[in-house]
N, C-alpha and C positions, 0 to 999 in steps of 0.2 A: 432225528432224521434230518433236520435242516443242517445241523452241524455237520454231519457226515457229508451230506451233498455239498457244503462249502468247501470241504477239504478235498473232495474229488474233483471239483470244477477246475482247479489250476492243473491237475495233473492231466486231465482230458485236453485242456488247451495245449499243454506242452506237447503231448503226442500228436495233436493235430498240426501244431507248427512244424514239429520235426518232419512229418509226413509231406508237408508242403515244401519245406526247404530242401530236403534230401535230393529230389531230382534236380534242382538247380545246381547243388554242389557237384553232383555227378556229372552234369553236363559241362561244368567249368573245367574238369579235370581232362576232358577229351579221352578218356581211358575207357576200358572195358567196364561195364557195370556187373557182369557176371563173372565167376571165377574163370580165369583164362585156362584154355586147354594146354596141354603139353606142346612145345615147340615141335615143328615138323622136321627141323634139321638140328644137328649139333653146330654150334657157334664156332665158326673158323674165320678169323679176320681176313679180309682181302689185303694183300700186301699193297703198301702205298703206291708204288710204281704202277700197279694195276689199276688202282683207283684213278690215278691221273690220267692213264691211257683211256679208261673207259669213258671218262668226262670229255676227254679230248675227241674220241671217236663219235660221241654223241653230238658233237658240233654245237655245243650250248652257246646261245646268243642271248642278248638282253631280252627280258620278257619271259623266258623260259621258266617252268616250274618244274623242279626235280622231285620224284618220288623215289625213295629207296625202300623196297619191299623186304623186310627183314634186316633192319638197319644196324643191328649189333651195336657197336660203341659210337655209331654215328659219323664215321669217318668220311663216308661218301658225301652226305649232306653237308657237313661242315666244310670239306674241301670245295664243293660246289659253290657255296656262299662266299667262302674267302677268296677263291681264284677268279670266279666268274660274276660275283655280285648278284647271283639270282636267288629267288626264294626256293626253299627246299623243305620237304617233309619226310621225316623217317618214321617208319612204322615197325614195331616189333611186338610180339606177344609175350615175351619173356620180361617180367618186371625188372629184373636185375639188368638186363640189357638196356631197357628204357632208363633207368637211373644213370647208368655209365653214359649213355648218349647225351642226356640232358646236362650232366656235368661237363661233357665234351663241348657242348654248345656254349655253356656259360664261360668255360675257361678260354674259349677262343673268341668270346665277345661277339657271337653272331645271332644272339637272341632276336634281333629285329628281322632276320631272314629265315631262320631255321625254327621248325616246330617238330617235336618228337611226340608221338602218340602211341600209346599201348593199344593194339587193335589186332584182330584176325584179318590177315591180308586178303583172304578169300571172300570177305564181305565188303570190300572197299569199292567206292565208286572212284574210278581213276580218270574221269573225264576232265578234271582240272589239271591233270599233269600233261606235259609236253615231252618229258624225258622220264623213263622208268629205269632203275637199275636193279639188277637181280643178281644173287649168288645163292640159288636153290638147287634142288635136284631137278632132272629133266621131267619127271612126272609131275612135279609141282609147277613148273613152268607151263607145262600143257594144260593143267588145271586152271591156270590163270588166263588162259587164251581168250575165253569169253569177255572178261573184263577188260584185257588189253585191247581187244578189237574194237571196242567202243570208244577209244581214245581219239582225239582230233586227228584228221588226216595230216600227216607229215610228222606226227610225233614219233620219237625214237625210243627203242627199247635196247639196252645193252646188258648183256649176261656174262658173268664170269665163269668160265670153264663149262657151262652146261647149255646145250641147245634146246629148241623148242619143236619137237616133232610135228610136222605138218606145216611148219612156216619156213620159207626159205629165206636165210639171212641175206642181206645185201653185202655183208662183209664178215669174214672170219680172220681175226688177227691173232697170230701166235707170238708170244714173246717168252723170253727166258730171262729169270732174275737170278743174280749173283746174291746168295743169302748173306754173306759177310757185308757187302757193300749196299745191298738192296738196290742196285743198279740194273737196267736192262742190258743183257748181253746180246749182241747182234750176230755172233758166230752161229751158223746153222747147227754145227755139231755140238754146241754147248748144251742142247737139250739133254744130252746123256749125262752131264755133269751137274748142271744148275736146275733150278726149279722152273718147270715149264708151265705156261698159262696160255688159255685161249680166251678170246673175247668175241662173242657173237653179236651182231648188230642187225636189227630189223626197223623197217620204217612202216608205220601204219598208213594205208592198209598193206599188209605184206603179201607177197605171191605165195601161193600154194607150193609145197615142196615138190620137186621133181627129181628125176634122175640126174639132170644137170648140175654140175658142181657150182658152188658159189666162189666168188672171187675172194682169193686169200691174199694177204700182205704180210710180209716180213720185213722189218726195217732193221 
């Protein structure tokens, strides 16, 4: 019996050690500890001219922290870091998108500013962000409203193509992109020929939506 006990003791210690170390390792990954659920939307990249316009309309300044909810390949947070020198965090529930985004961060050498996390965006605390970018469906934007409403006063929210029912935007910007060149086209009639995109902007705390129209800019 003593021989059996001596053989089992190391195995017990190994199991105990793993049980203590595993939570630490999971915490260091900043990722989901449970199997992720399916993404809420199909991944469609935001065209780079739209990315740049979203960040411009967000009026990013030194000290801002940008969160991209559903970051895809990380192009928004990488652009925010490279162009404005601010800290940015991208969140995505899809492991493949997280891998792509992290590689994008590495290849652009902005690891000191950008973090990519695998997470369910509907469980996040957004209070550290001063700018949030979205490319989700309208019902998902609405679902995020309680979290967004807890952001600091003056924080900006910009959404590609989809509004947020019940919250009046301070700005609705429509732009047309020439697919071959990727450049913005200013001709009003070009929306019938080129790709048309809309950017919505809100400032926390936002006004309740009314029948009055929001200001629209076309450049």
